[in-house]
MARMAR-625168 format. One line per 3 residues: number of its first residue (from 1); their letters; for each residue z, y, x of C-alpha. Coordinates in steps of 0.02 Angstrom, whole numbers, plus 32768, in hexadecimal, padded with zeros to 4 digits. Each point is the difference from the previous one (the first is absolute). Example, Ala and Ser with C-alpha at 12.3 -4.5 7.8 and 13.67 -1.06 7.14 Angstrom:
// residues 2
1	as	8186/7F1F/8267; 7FDF/80AC/8045
// end
This chain:
// residues 745
1	mtd	867F/7E6D/80EF; 8054/7F8C/807D; 8036/805B/809C
4	vsa	7FC0/7FC9/80A9; 8053/7FF7/80A7; 7F75/8058/805D
7	dda	8031/8099/8064; 7FCC/80A0/7FA9; 8017/806D/809A
10	glg	7F46/8009/801B; 7FDE/8046/7F54; 7FDF/80B9/7FF8
13	qdv	8071/806E/7F97; 7F68/8033/7F99; 7FE0/7F4E/7FC4
16	pdi	8056/7FF1/7F56; 8040/7F65/7FAB; 7F8B/7FB7/7F7D
19	pds	8051/7FF3/7F53; 8013/7F4F/7FBE; 7F98/802E/7F67
22	yvr	7F65/7FFE/806E; 8023/7F51/8041; 7FD2/7F66/7F99
25	ald	8061/7F60/8024; 7F9F/7F5B/8004; 803A/7F56/7FC4
28	dgg	7FFC/7FB8/80B1; 8080/807E/803F; 7F80/8077/804A
31	avv	7FCF/80AC/7FC1; 7F6A/8072/7FEF; 7FF9/80BD/8018
34	hfv	7F6E/8078/7FED; 7FE2/809F/8065; 7F83/808E/8001
37	vdg	7FC9/801E/80B4; 7FCA/80B1/802B; 7F7E/802A/8084
40	vhc	7F95/7F64/7FEC; 7F45/8020/7FF1; 7FA2/7F6F/8051
43	ggc	8003/7F45/801C; 804A/801A/80AE; 8096/805A/7FB5
46	vkk	801B/7F6F/7F87; 8001/7F83/808F; 807F/8068/8062
49	ver	8076/800D/7F6C; 7FF3/7F46/7FD8; 801A/7FD2/80B6
52	avn	809D/806C/800A; 804A/7FB7/7F61; 7FD3/7F4B/801E
55	gla	804D/800A/80AD; 80AE/8013/7FB5; 8070/7F68/7FF9
58	gvt	801B/7FD0/7F4B; 7F5B/8045/7FBF; 7F98/7F71/7FBB
61	ngr	7F68/8063/7FCB; 7FCB/80B6/8004; 7F59/8031/7FB1
64	mnl	7FBD/80AE/7FE3; 7F7C/8042/7F88; 7F9D/8092/8049
67	stk	7FC4/8047/7F5A; 80AC/800A/7FAF; 8060/801A/80A6
70	rlt	8074/7F77/7FBF; 805A/7F8E/807B; 804B/7F61/7FB7
73	vaf	8083/7FAC/806C; 804F/7F56/7FDF; 809F/7FEA/8066
76	spa	80A7/7FA8/8011; 8092/8072/7FCE; 8071/7F9C/8073
79	qvr	7F9B/8032/8099; 7FB4/80AB/7FE3; 801E/8095/7F8E
82	prq	7F7D/8071/7FAF; 8043/8091/806A; 7FD1/7FA2/809E
85	ivs	7F51/7FE3/7FBB; 7FED/80BB/7FE2; 803D/8021/80B2
88	aiv	7F7A/7F8C/8046; 7F79/805C/7F9E; 8041/80A9/803E
91	dag	8001/7FBF/80B4; 7F49/7FD0/7FEA; 7FD9/80B6/7FDA
94	yga	7FF9/8000/7F42; 806E/8038/7F71; 8044/7F8B/7F7B
97	rpy	805C/8010/7F5B; 8023/7F8F/7F6B; 7F65/7FDF/7F98
100	dpk	7FFA/8064/7F5F; 7F5D/7FF9/7F9C; 8027/80A7/7FAE
103	tle	7FF7/805B/80A8; 7F5F/7FAE/803D; 7F8A/8073/7FA1
106	sqq	8058/809E/803C; 7FFC/7FC0/80B3; 7F45/7FDF/7FF4
109	are	7FE6/80AE/7FBA; 8062/804F/808F; 7F9A/7FA5/8084
112	eke	7F5B/8031/7FAF; 803A/80B4/7FEE; 802C/8009/80B9
115	lit	7F56/7FBE/8036; 7FA1/8075/7F8D; 8069/8094/803B
118	cmg	7FE3/7FD2/80B6; 7F46/7FF1/7FE1; 7FFC/80AA/7FAA
121	vag	805F/8053/808F; 7F8F/7FB0/8082; 7F62/8031/7FA1
124	faa	8039/80B5/7FEB; 802E/800E/80B7; 7F60/7FAA/803D
127	anv	7F92/8078/7F9C; 8057/809B/8041; 800E/7FC5/80B5
130	mll	7F48/7FD0/8000; 7FD1/80AF/7FC4; 8062/804B/8090
133	svs	7FB1/7F85/807A; 7F51/8031/7FC7; 802E/80B5/8021
136	vwa	8039/7FD4/80B0; 7F64/7F9A/8023; 7F92/8091/7FC8
139	ghs	8068/8077/8067; 7FE3/7F9E/80A0; 7F49/8034/7FFE
142	ggm	801B/80A8/7FAC; 8075/8054/807A; 80A6/7FE3/7FA8
145	eda	8090/8045/8065; 8086/7F8B/8041; 8088/8055/7F9A
148	trd	7FA1/7FE3/7F5E; 7FDF/7F4C/802F; 80B7/7FE4/802A
151	mfh	8034/804C/7F59; 7F8D/7F88/7FA3; 804B/7F71/8065
154	wis	80B1/8035/7FD2; 7FD1/800F/7F47; 7FB1/7F52/8009
157	gli	809E/7FBE/804F; 8070/8051/7F7D; 7F9A/7FA8/7F7A
160	amp	7FE3/7F5A/8056; 80A9/7FD8/804E; 8067/8004/7F5D
163	ava	7F72/7FA6/7FA5; 7FFC/7F76/8084; 80BD/7FEE/7FF9
166	yag	7FFE/7FF2/7F42; 7F5E/7FA3/7FDA; 8012/7F86/808F
169	rpf	80A5/7FB7/7FC4; 7FB6/7F63/7FAE; 7FAA/7FD3/80A4
172	frs	808F/8033/8071; 8080/7F99/7F9E; 7F8F/7F67/8001
175	alr	7FDC/8010/80B9; 80B9/8014/8029; 802C/7F64/7F9D
178	alr	7F7A/7F9D/8059; 803B/803A/80AC; 80B5/7FD8/7FD5
181	aga	7FCB/7F51/7FD3; 7FA2/7FEE/80A4; 7F55/7FFE/7FAC
184	mnm	7F69/8071/7FE5; 7F9D/802E/7F67; 7F71/8078/7FDF
187	dvp	807B/808E/7FE0; 803C/7FFE/80B5; 7F5E/8040/8051
190	isl	7FE6/8076/7F6D; 80AD/804C/8015; 7FF0/800B/80BC
193	avl	7F55/8054/7FF9; 803A/807E/7F7D; 80A1/802C/805C
196	laa	7FAF/800B/80AB; 7F6F/806B/7FC1; 8077/8075/7FA3
199	gms	807D/8007/808F; 7F7A/801C/8084; 7FB1/8087/7F94
202	lae	80A7/805A/7FF0; 8017/7FFA/80BC; 7F50/8043/801B
205	tia	801E/808A/7F81; 809E/8036/805A; 7F9F/8000/80A4
208	gak	7F71/8066/7FB5; 7F7E/7F78/801E; 7F4F/800D/7FC3
211	hvy	8000/7F61/7F95; 8081/7FB5/7F89; 7FEF/7F6C/7F8B
214	fda	806C/8020/7F67; 7F67/7FDD/7F93; 7FED/7F52/8049
217	sim	80B2/7FCD/7FD9; 8006/8041/7F4D; 7F51/7FC1/7FD3
220	llf	802F/7F53/803C; 8099/8000/7F8F; 7F9E/803D/7F69
223	fll	7F7A/7F79/800B; 807F/7F75/8012; 8072/803F/7F75
226	igr	7F6F/7FF6/7F87; 7FEB/7F47/8024; 80BC/7FDE/7FFB
229	tld	8011/8059/7F57; 7F72/7F9F/7FB1; 8049/7F5B/803C
232	mkm	80AC/8031/7FBD; 7FBA/802A/7F55; 7F9F/7F5E/7FF0
235	rgr	8098/7F99/8034; 8076/8060/7F8F; 7F9E/7FD6/7F63
238	aal	8033/7F4A/8013; 80B1/801A/8040; 8055/8004/7F55
241	aaq	7FB1/7F65/7FB3; 809F/7F9A/7FFD; 8069/8090/7FBE
244	nll	7F82/8020/7F74; 800D/7F4B/7FCE; 80BE/8004/7FFB
247	alr	7FF4/809B/7F93; 7FBF/7F8F/7F75; 80A8/7FAD/7FED
250	ada	8082/8040/7F87; 807C/8080/8045; 8092/7FBE/7F9B
253	atv	802A/7F6B/7F93; 8068/7FE9/7F63; 807B/7F73/8027
256	igd	8056/7FA3/7F72; 80B0/7FCF/8036; 8062/7F66/7FCA
259	dgv	8057/806F/7F81; 7F59/8031/7FB5; 800D/80B3/803D
262	ara	7F60/804B/8049; 8009/8069/809D; 7F7D/804C/8072
265	lpv	7FF4/7FC7/80B5; 7F83/8029/808A; 7F88/7F6F/8022
268	eal	8048/7FF0/80B0; 80A6/7FCB/7FB2; 7FB9/7F71/7F99
271	rpg	803F/7F53/8030; 7FCD/7F4F/7FC9; 8056/7FCE/7F5E
274	mvv	8002/80AE/7FB2; 7FAB/8014/7F56; 7F8B/8096/7FF1
277	ava	7FBB/804C/7F5F; 7F47/8031/8009; 7FC6/8071/7F73
280	tgq	7F4D/8008/7FC0; 7F98/806C/8075; 8074/7FE9/8096
283	rva	7FDE/7FA5/80A1; 8066/7F65/8028; 8084/8033/807D
286	adg	8016/7F5B/805E; 7FBC/7F51/8010; 8051/7F8E/7F80
289	ivv	7FF5/7F8D/7F6A; 7FF2/803D/7F4B; 809C/7FCB/7FA1
292	dga	7FE2/805B/7F5C; 7F6E/8053/7FA6; 7F42/7FEC/7FFA
295	sdl	7F7C/8077/803D; 7F5C/8015/805E; 8000/8032/80B7
298	dts	7F7F/805E/8066; 8002/7F94/809D; 7F6C/8052/8057
301	lit	8077/802C/808D; 800B/7F46/8029; 7F5F/7FB1/7FC1
304	get	7F89/8095/7FFD; 7FC6/7FCD/7F53; 7FFC/8076/7F6B
307	apv	8029/7F7E/7F7A; 80BA/8007/7FD4; 8072/7F68/800D
310	aaa	8079/7FC9/7F79; 80B9/7FFC/8031; 8087/7F9C/7FA7
313	pgt	80A9/7FB3/802E; 7FE6/7F9B/809F; 7F6B/8066/803F
316	qvf	800B/803B/80B5; 7FE2/80BB/8014; 7FEE/806E/8098
319	agt	8038/80AF/802F; 7F7E/8086/7FDE; 7FA9/7FA7/7F70
322	lni	7FF2/8067/7F60; 8050/7FCA/7F5C; 7F82/8027/7F77
325	sgp	8036/7FCC/7F53; 80B7/7FCE/7FEA; 80AE/800F/804D
328	lrv	8038/7F79/807A; 809D/7FCA/8058; 7FE5/7FBC/80AF
331	kvt	8079/7FA0/806D; 7FE9/803C/80B4; 7FD4/7F78/807D
334	agd	7FDE/806B/809A; 8044/80A5/8042; 7F92/8096/8022
337	des	7FDF/7FD0/80B6; 7FCF/7F4E/7FCE; 7F8E/802D/7F6D
340	lls	7F48/7FD2/8000; 7FD6/80BA/8002; 8063/8017/80A1
343	eiv	7FAE/7F64/8046; 7F55/804C/7FDD; 8035/809B/8062
346	rlm	803B/7F94/8091; 7F5C/7FA1/7FFC; 7FA1/80A4/8008
349	eaa	8064/803F/8094; 7FF9/7F5A/805D; 7F44/7FF4/7FE6
352	eqg	7FE7/80B6/8031; 8067/7FE5/809E; 7F82/7F7E/8037
355	rds	7F75/807E/7FE1; 805D/8085/8063; 7FF3/7F92/809C
358	fvr	7F44/801F/7FFB; 7FD9/8061/80A0; 7F6C/8073/7FF6
361	iad	7F7E/800B/8088; 8034/80AF/8035; 80B5/7FCA/8017
364	raa	7FCB/7F6E/806C; 7F92/8071/806A; 808D/807D/8013
367	rvy	806F/7F7F/8054; 7F8C/8004/8095; 7FB9/80AE/7FEA
370	apa	80A3/8064/7FFF; 8049/7FC1/80A6; 7F53/8006/8051
373	vhi	7FF1/80B9/7FD6; 80A7/8027/8052; 7FD9/7F9D/809B
376	laa	7F56/8055/8010; 8048/80AF/7FE9; 808D/7FDF/807D
379	atf	7F86/7FB9/807F; 7F8F/8099/7FE9; 8092/8076/801F
382	igw	803C/7FA4/809B; 7F51/7FEA/8042; 7FD0/80B9/7FF3
385	wla	80A9/8040/803B; 8016/7F90/8097; 7F51/7FC5/802D
388	ggl	7F9A/808E/7FB8; 8063/808C/8052; 801C/8064/7F61
391	vwd	80A0/805B/7FD7; 806A/7FA5/7F7E; 7FD4/8073/7F6F
394	eal	7F45/7FEA/8019; 8017/7F43/800B; 8069/8007/7F61
397	kia	7F75/805C/7FA3; 7F87/7F75/802B; 807F/7F7C/7FCA
400	iav	801C/805D/7F5B; 7F44/8005/7FE4; 7FFB/7F44/801C
403	lii	808E/7FE7/7F83; 7FAA/806C/7F7C; 7F51/7FBD/8017
406	tcp	8041/7F4E/7FF5; 8075/8025/7F6D; 7FD8/7F7C/7F7E
409	cal	7FC0/8078/7F7B; 7F5A/7FA5/7FEA; 8059/7F5A/800E
412	gla	8085/8038/7F84; 7F7C/8042/7F87; 7F8D/7F69/8010
415	vpv	8056/7FA7/7F70; 8048/808F/7F94; 7F5F/8065/7FF7
418	vhv	7F9F/7F69/7FC4; 8088/7FE1/7F7F; 7FF4/80B2/7FC1
421	vas	7F43/7FF4/7FEA; 8010/7F52/7FB5; 8085/8040/7F87
424	grl	7F88/8085/7FC2; 7F72/7F83/7FF4; 806A/7F87/7F9E
427	lsr	8046/8089/7F92; 7F50/802B/7FC9; 7FF0/7F4A/7FCB
430	gvl	80A5/8004/7FA1; 806B/7FAE/8087; 809F/804B/8047
433	lks	802F/7FC7/80AF; 80BD/7FFA/8010; 8026/7FA3/80A1
436	sda	7FD1/8042/80AB; 7FC7/7F57/8044; 7FBA/7FB6/7F5F
439	ler	7F4A/8016/8034; 801A/7FA2/80A2; 804F/7F6F/7FA1
442	lae	7F7F/8007/7F72; 7F73/7FEB/807F; 804C/7F58/8032
445	vdt	8005/7FB7/7F50; 7FB2/7F56/7FE0; 8051/7FD8/7F57
448	ivf	8018/8065/7F5F; 808E/7FCF/7F8A; 7FF6/804B/7F51
451	dkt	8089/800D/7F7F; 7FBE/7FE5/7F4F; 804C/8072/7F7D
454	gtl	7FDA/80B8/801F; 7FA0/7FDD/80A0; 7F73/7F84/7FE3
457	thg	8012/8029/7F46; 8021/80A1/7FA3; 80B4/7FCE/7FD8
460	alt	7FF6/8029/7F46; 800E/7F76/7F7C; 7F75/8001/7F7F
463	ldr	7FE9/7F93/7F67; 7F8A/7F6D/8018; 7F95/8018/7F64
466	hgv	7FA8/7F59/800F; 801C/7FA4/7F5A; 8074/8087/7FBB
469	dph	7FFC/8018/7F42; 7FF7/80BE/7FE0; 8065/7FEC/7F5F
472	qle	808D/7FA4/8059; 7FF9/807F/808E; 801B/8090/7F87
475	raa	8090/7FA6/7FA9; 8055/7FD8/80A6; 7FE4/80B3/803A
478	qla	8068/8041/7F6E; 8098/7FAD/804C; 7FCB/802C/80B3
481	ras	7FFB/80BA/7FD8; 80BD/7FFC/7FE4; 8026/7FC1/80B0
484	thp	7FFD/8046/80B1; 7FEB/7F53/804D; 7F6B/8002/807B
487	lsr	7FA4/7F72/7FA8; 801E/8052/7F56; 7FBA/80A4/8041
490	ala	7F66/7FA6/8043; 7FE6/7FA9/7F5A; 8013/80A2/7F9E
493	qaa	7F87/8059/8074; 7F7F/7F76/7FE7; 800D/8011/7F43
496	gdg	7FF7/80BD/7FFE; 8057/8075/7F88; 8048/7FBC/7F5F
499	paa	809D/7FEB/7F97; 80A3/7FB6/8042; 805F/7F73/7FAF
502	adv	8097/8023/7F92; 80B4/7FC8/801C; 7FE1/7FCF/80B6
505	seh	8091/7FB6/8060; 7FFC/7FD5/80B9; 804C/7F63/804A
508	pgq	8015/8024/80BB; 7FAB/7F81/806F; 7FAA/7FAE/7F6B
511	glm	7F97/8077/7F96; 7FF1/8064/7F5F; 8016/7FDA/7F47
514	gdv	7FBE/806B/7F73; 7F9C/800E/7F60; 7F42/7FFE/8011
517	ggv	7FA4/8019/7F5C; 8095/7FC3/7F9E; 800E/7F61/8067
520	par	808B/7FDE/8081; 7FB5/7FF4/80AC; 8034/7FE3/80B4
523	lgs	7FB7/803A/80A6; 8043/7FC0/80A6; 8014/7F64/8069
526	aef	7FBE/7F55/7FD1; 80B0/7FC2/7FDA; 8025/8097/7F94
529	vga	7F6C/7FE3/7F8C; 800F/7F42/7FFF; 7F69/7FDA/8070
532	gss	805D/7F92/807B; 8040/802A/80AD; 7FBA/808F/8067
535	sdh	7FFF/7F8B/8097; 7F78/7F9C/7FA8; 7F8C/8095/800D
538	aal	803B/804B/80A6; 7F61/7FD2/805C; 7F99/8066/7F85
541	gpe	804C/80A5/8038; 805C/808B/7FA2; 8003/7FE6/7F43
544	iwf	804E/8038/7F5D; 8004/7F9F/7F5C; 7FF2/803A/7F4A
547	qag	8032/7FA1/7F63; 7FFD/8042/7F4D; 8044/7FA4/7F67
550	dda	7FC9/7F4B/8001; 7F68/801E/806E; 7FEC/7FA5/80A5
553	pvr	8038/8061/809A; 7F77/8063/8058; 7FFC/8018/80BC
556	fgf	7FC7/80A1/8054; 7FDE/7FED/80BA; 7FF9/808C/8080
559	tdt	7F9F/800B/80A0; 7FED/8071/8095; 7F51/802E/803A
562	lrg	7FBA/8002/80B0; 7FD5/80A5/8050; 7F47/801F/7FE9
565	dag	7FCD/7FE7/80B5; 807E/7F76/802D; 7F7A/7F7B/8010
568	avi	7F91/8070/806A; 8090/802C/8074; 802A/7F48/8019
571	dwa	7F4A/7FD8/8024; 7FFB/8090/807E; 809C/7FBD/8056
574	rlr	7FB3/7F53/8011; 7F61/8049/804B; 806F/8056/8081
577	gld	804F/7F57/802A; 80A7/8026/7FAD; 8066/7F7D/7FA3
580	vvl	803D/8034/7F51; 80A2/7FBD/7FB2; 8053/8027/7F58
583	lsg	80C0/7FF9/7FF8; 8057/802E/7F5D; 80A4/7FF4/7FA3
586	drp	7FA3/7FDB/7F5D; 7FF0/7F55/7FAF; 7F9B/7F86/806B
589	gtv	7F85/7FE0/7F72; 7FDD/80B9/7FE8; 7FEC/8019/80BC
592	aam	7F85/7F6E/800A; 7F96/8048/7F73; 7FFC/80AD/804F
595	agq	7FD6/7FB8/80AC; 7F6D/7FA4/7FB2; 7FBE/80A1/7FB3
598	agi	800F/805C/80A5; 7FB5/7F75/8067; 809D/7FE2/8069
601	eaf	8017/7F4C/8038; 80AE/800F/804F; 8088/8034/7F84
604	egg	80B5/7FDF/7FCF; 806B/8039/7F6D; 80B7/8005/7FCD
607	llp	8039/8051/80A2; 809E/8067/8019; 8008/808A/8085
610	qdk	804C/7F8B/8081; 7F78/7F80/7FDC; 7F78/807F/8028
613	iar	805C/802C/80A0; 8002/7F47/802E; 7F45/7FED/7FE1
616	lea	7FD9/8099/806A; 8071/7FC2/808C; 7FA8/7F58/7FFB
619	mas	7F58/8057/8010; 8041/8069/8091; 8041/7F65/8059
622	dgr	7F50/7FBA/7FF2; 7FC2/809A/805C; 7FB2/8055/7F6A
625	kvl	8001/80BE/7FED; 801F/8024/7F48; 7FD8/8098/7F96
628	mvg	8073/7FFA/7F67; 7FC4/8061/7F66; 8086/800F/7F79
631	dgl	804A/8079/7F84; 80A5/7FBE/7FB9; 80B3/8020/8036
634	nda	800A/7F46/8026; 7F6F/8016/8079; 805C/8081/806B
637	pal	804C/7F80/8079; 7F5A/7FA5/800F; 7FA6/80A5/8021
640	aaa	807C/8025/808B; 7FF3/7F50/8047; 7F42/7FFA/8008
643	hvs	7FA1/8032/809C; 7FC1/8095/7F9B; 800D/802C/7F46
646	msp	7FB0/8064/7F74; 803C/8031/7F52; 7FA4/8051/7F6D
649	atg	803C/80AD/7FCB; 802C/7FB6/7F57; 807F/7F90/8055
652	adv	80BB/8017/8008; 8042/808C/806F; 805D/7F85/806F
655	sqa	7F68/7F93/801F; 7F9F/809C/802F; 808A/8032/8077
658	aad	7FFE/7F53/8050; 7F42/7FFB/800C; 7F9F/8044/8095
661	lvf	7F72/8040/7F92; 7FF7/8036/7F48; 7F5C/8008/7FA0
664	qgq	7FD2/805B/7F60; 7F91/7FDA/7F6C; 7FD7/7F64/7F9C
667	ala	7F8F/7FB1/8084; 802B/7F8F/8094; 7F72/8046/806A
670	pvt	807A/8071/8062; 8042/7F5F/804F; 7F55/7FE1/804D
673	aai	7FF3/80B6/8037; 80A8/7FF5/8057; 7FCE/7F63/805F
676	dva	7F5D/8051/8038; 8056/80A1/8037; 8082/7F9B/805E
679	grs	7F7B/7FA3/8063; 7FA5/80A0/802D; 80A3/8057/802A
682	rql	8030/7F79/807A; 7F59/8013/8058; 8017/80BC/800C
685	vle	80B1/7FEC/8043; 7FBF/7F90/808B; 7F76/807E/8023
688	nfg	8081/808C/800A; 8066/7F9C/807C; 7F62/7FEA/8066
691	lsl	7FDB/80BB/7FF9; 80B2/802D/8034; 7FFA/7F86/8091
694	ayn	7F55/8042/8036; 8044/80B2/7FF8; 8090/7FD2/8070
697	ava	7F8F/7FA3/8078; 7F9F/80A2/801C; 8088/8085/7FEB
700	vpi	808E/7FB1/8062; 7FA8/7FF7/80AA; 7FC8/80B5/7FED
703	ava	80B2/8037/7FD6; 804B/7F9C/8090; 7F82/804F/8075
706	gfv	8046/80AB/7FD2; 7F69/8046/7FA6; 8059/8018/7F59
709	tpl	8082/8082/7FD1; 8082/7FDC/7F78; 7F9F/806D/7F86
712	iaa	7F5D/7FA6/801F; 8060/7F5D/7FF2; 8041/8035/7F55
715	lam	7F51/802E/7FC8; 7FBB/7F5A/8040; 808B/7FA3/7FA9
718	sss	7FD7/805D/7F5F; 7F47/7FD9/8015; 8026/7F47/800D
721	sil	8064/800D/7F60; 7F6F/8058/7FA9; 7F89/7F79/803F
724	vtl	8063/7F71/7FB3; 8012/8066/7F5F; 7F43/801A/7FF3
727	nal	7FE5/7F46/801E; 807A/7FD8/7F74; 7F9F/8071/7F88
730	rlr	7F71/7F84/8009; 8066/7F99/7F85; 7FD0/807C/7F79
733	lgh	7F4A/7FC9/800B; 7FB0/7F6C/7FA8; 8031/7F8E/7F6F
736	vgm	809E/7F99/7FF6; 802A/7F69/7F94; 7F95/7FB1/7F79
739	ksd	7F88/8063/7F96; 7FFA/8014/7F44; 7F69/8043/7FA1
742	gdd	7FB7/8041/80A2; 8099/8062/8036; 807E/7FCE/8083
745	l	80AE/7FF4/7FB8
// end
């Protein structure tokens, strides 16, 4: 890297230099570096990190992805060094290190483990402290001696104080970061209430007072840790989508040197101009052009279609596609970072970044709620101490009660508790909710975009038997049984069991030759059997040709079938006022035919992943809220770019990771159930906000007036949480989605 003249005196000794291997130079003289930022858990954190980085001279763009914790920084090496970027992140209150996909999963596991452990510690402590508190309460009316009461208080303190110190760390760290940045979040009043209640209780225990409030502090932590853990788990399921996609690429490549000697190199070391050998059954290691050999490629990664594509010298191939039938030599045209596969990952992260800027209702309310709570508690303390004539500790008890009773438990649970109930409701309908704010976005949808293969259809090629001669089918199947080609397997399956042809030889990328009933025969492409060019029949869909002896070539066409309830689902969507669009990577003619069968008027075929992204962005610029339903690897960026997304459980792992919801079974009815549940969930969330505000409108004046102790405040706070939970359980009642044969789906 080019050195800079900036003074490094301000850099801390604990900020290391970033190895050049993590920095990618750009053609315009700039560079890009990627970091993992630790301690980020909300949209506010993302904005602080981006503001700190973009404020540096020489940084042209810094964008962060909340799900992957990945910060991408474009900068000028002549003006700023990666070490200075790390220093800016550290000064903002966060940790940073070079981005390494291999460590992301272990980091996610550590964070989840800490939250679950904290929740377990808080739950254990809350149960035991509450048992001791019940004993003290009973003793107040049963003649318990002061010494016994004090002993119970000390035991409660010995349990609660270490538990608060340990289990409260996630909230304390978040609150401290917010305060350092001169801001407030919901963790600030939570931390203050817990610490004041625990500290005041310890002081009262030392003084031998009648009442302590260890139970209030630890119960508060336990309730909130449950919500934080659930949110973390839902977010973590989508965090590794990009890394799962990159895992599909080859780990190493066999490079053929100018001297003809083959040597193994990691894919990161591939450069344009190198020639790579791709054996049968291997994935192509880099984008390039075929220079030698013929084969068939599984390009579902790019097009989403199951029909293989023939490859011959001059054919463009892409990293991650699977070589099916013959060895190839490929001349590399793009390095690992510039491959289409890497571009798909970047598209996913860029699209997901836009989604991460979505601010949920609770977060917006907290911006006003958190500082208002502190101002109210401080005013209560000052008012009772100075104007009310109370001693400072009595005034502090009232202020603590105000803090606890106004702690945003109900407000914080208003959204998560509905999501938990909705998750269970959707699970019973075969839908897995994976994103914490998916329901809120799904309730806003006005357009549904379907992929074709594997989503609107079953995704399995079957022989079109219309006009097929059974005798010719059986003869062709004898050759097909000797091949693993997808179309050959489909043909053999259609014919059933039977003998295989003799003396079969395979011509990669073309077809099979063999002896059928003593007659030489061919099975393969139109060119291979002498039926003309395959391009002449492209609009008809996937096909395979058979020719025996002097007979005329016979065509066997293959089709994909619509899911059984596809038409009903589309009709249901129209009745709800939703627009329906079909976007596919398949041939335009095939897409048009399938759209006609499904009753979809708006459709487009022949689209690559970036084309689908462009169509979705165009819809978004028109103000439309799109639900994308897709299953292929090529759909992953589109799923991430859409306002909200769904993928069938039969889809690729990466598309499921990118999607907000995953549905099971062979029916599309779960899509309608999800939309219905989302609408009802939004209504319940708004009702919960109303209940929490009504609770505060009643409870706060009573607490400020001094009629509530910290313990009663904790019980009232818990009651408000129970109330919003019971309201959310109403979601379990009634039917959702369209009905089939009298049953809701």
